[in-house]
C-alpha positions in Angstrom: -28.8 19.9 3.1 -25.9 18.3 4.4 -22.8 17.9 2.5 -21.9 14.9 0.2 -18.2 13.7 0.1 -16.7 14.7 -3.7 -15.0 11.7 -4.0 -14.6 8.8 -0.6 -11.4 6.1 -0.6 -11.5 2.5 0.4 -9.5 -0.3 0.4 -7.2 -2.5 2.9 -4.3 -0.5 5.1 -1.5 0.7 3.8 -3.0 1.1 0.0 -1.8 4.3 0.6 -5.8 6.2 0.8 -3.9 9.1 2.7 -1.0 9.7 -0.3 -3.4 9.5 -2.4 -6.3 11.0 -0.9 -4.4 14.4 -0.5 -3.1 14.7 -3.8 -6.7 14.5 -5.2 -8.2 17.1 -3.0 -5.4 18.8 -4.7 -5.8 18.4 -8.1 -9.6 18.4 -6.8 -9.2 22.5 -5.4 -11.2 20.3 -2.3 -10.4 19.7 2.0 -9.0 15.7 3.0 -10.3 15.0 6.1 -9.5 10.7 6.7 -12.1 9.2 9.4 -9.1 7.2 11.2 -7.8 10.7 11.8 -11.5 11.6 13.3 -10.8 8.4 15.6 -7.3 9.2 16.8 -8.5 12.4 17.7 -11.5 12.0 18.7 -10.0 9.3 21.2 -7.2 10.9 22.3 -5.5 8.3 21.6 -3.9 5.1 18.8 -6.2 2.9 16.3 -3.5 -0.2 17.7 -3.9 0.8 21.4 -8.1 0.7 21.2 -8.2 -2.9 19.0 -5.8 -3.6 22.4 -7.7 -1.8 25.2 -11.4 -2.3 24.1 -11.4 -4.9 21.2 -12.0 -5.3 17.9 -16.0 -4.6 18.2 -16.1 -1.7 20.4 -13.6 -0.4 17.6 -15.7 -0.8 14.8 -19.2 0.7 16.8 -16.7 4.2 17.1 -15.5 3.7 13.4 -18.6 3.5 12.4 -19.4 6.7 13.9 -17.0 8.8 12.8 -17.7 7.5 9.4 -21.1 8.4 9.4 -20.2 12.4 10.8 -17.5 12.5 8.0 -20.2 11.1 5.6 -23.0 13.7 6.1 -20.1 17.0 6.5 -17.4 16.4 4.3 -17.7 17.6 0.8 -13.9 16.8 0.0 -12.0 13.8 -0.6 -12.9 11.5 2.4 -10.2 8.1 3.2 -12.5 5.9 5.5 -10.6 2.7 7.1 -9.7 -0.6 5.6 -12.5 -2.6 7.5 -15.2 0.8 8.0 -16.7 -0.9 4.8 -17.6 -4.6 7.3 -20.6 -1.9 8.4 -24.0 -2.7 6.8 -25.4 0.4 7.2 -21.8 2.0 6.3 -22.6 0.1 3.5 -26.0 1.9 2.5 -25.0 5.6 3.4 -21.8 5.2 0.2 -24.5 3.6 -1.9 -25.0 6.7 -4.8 -21.3 8.4 -3.4 -18.4 8.8 -5.6 -16.1 5.9 -4.8 -12.8 4.6 -5.5 -11.9 1.7 -4.1 -7.8 1.2 -4.3 -6.7 -2.7 -4.8 -3.2 -4.2 -4.6 -1.9 -7.2 -4.1 -0.5 -8.8 -0.9 3.2 -8.5 -3.1 2.8 -4.8 -2.5 1.1 -4.7 0.7 4.3 -6.3 2.0 6.7 -4.0 0.5 4.3 -1.2 1.5 3.2 -2.2 5.2 6.0 -4.8 5.7 3.1 -5.5 7.3 3.9 -4.8 10.6 2.9 -5.2 14.1 1.1 -1.1 14.6 -1.2 -2.9 12.7 -3.4 -4.7 14.9 -5.3 -6.9 12.9 -2.6 -8.6 11.2 0.2 -9.4 14.4 0.1 -13.1 13.9 1.4 -14.5 10.4 0.4 -11.1 8.5 0.8 -12.9 4.8 -2.1 -15.1 6.0 -3.9 -12.3 7.4 -3.7 -9.9 4.9 -5.2 -12.2 2.4 -8.5 -13.4 4.7 -9.2 -10.5 5.5 -8.6 -9.2 2.3 -11.1 -12.4 1.1 -13.7 -11.5 3.1 -13.9 -7.8 2.5 -13.0 -7.6 -1.2 -16.6 -7.8 -2.7 -17.3 -5.0 0.3 -15.0 -3.0 -1.1 -16.2 -3.8 -5.0 -20.1 -3.9 -4.0 -19.7 0.6 -2.6 -17.1 1.2 -5.4 -17.6 2.9 -8.2 -14.6 2.7 -9.6 -11.6 0.3 -8.6 -7.6 1.8 -9.0 -5.0 -1.2 -9.2 -2.6 0.8 -6.7 0.1 -2.2 -7.9 3.7 -0.6 -9.0 1.6 2.7 -9.7 3.2 5.6 -8.2 0.8 8.3 -6.3 0.5 10.2 -8.7 -0.3 7.6 -11.2 -3.3 6.4 -9.0 -4.3 10.0 -8.2 -4.7 10.4 -12.1 -6.2 7.1 -12.8 -9.4 7.9 -9.7 -9.9 11.0 -11.8 -10.3 10.3 -15.2 -12.4 7.2 -14.1 -14.8 9.2 -12.4 -14.5 11.7 -14.7 -13.5 14.8 -12.3 -12.2 17.4 -13.3 -8.9 19.4 -11.6 -10.1 22.9 -10.1 
């Protein structure tokens, strides 16, 4: 039997999936893995470079493979890239798993990411593009989520506790 993540984190870029994921893993006494890190390690270059060099379609194909491998082979806390839920096969694999959708509003996104150009999908008119991305993705995040945790105005520690409570998980 393959490994299954204890918790999968989804949500938009800059919401804190990496920070909360590491805190959750520590509190649960399990490993932490981020599919964006897997992609960077495997490809030997930044995600922004893949977008620029090969385009979003090529990146999404790479991402899909990385996510499917991680879902089948990681038994700790797993953070997925912001757009991973765009793939229908990935959403199907998430069915029946403990998935936490970390949400935030656009003002919080501006504060956290500065909506900087290192985010390839936000290079032009970041606020408008972030809103459009979220309009396209929000229902998909909600579709796969076991629990939705708003991160606005909360510390990473507070978000971690709310996620643990929502999933009724016991700390190690």
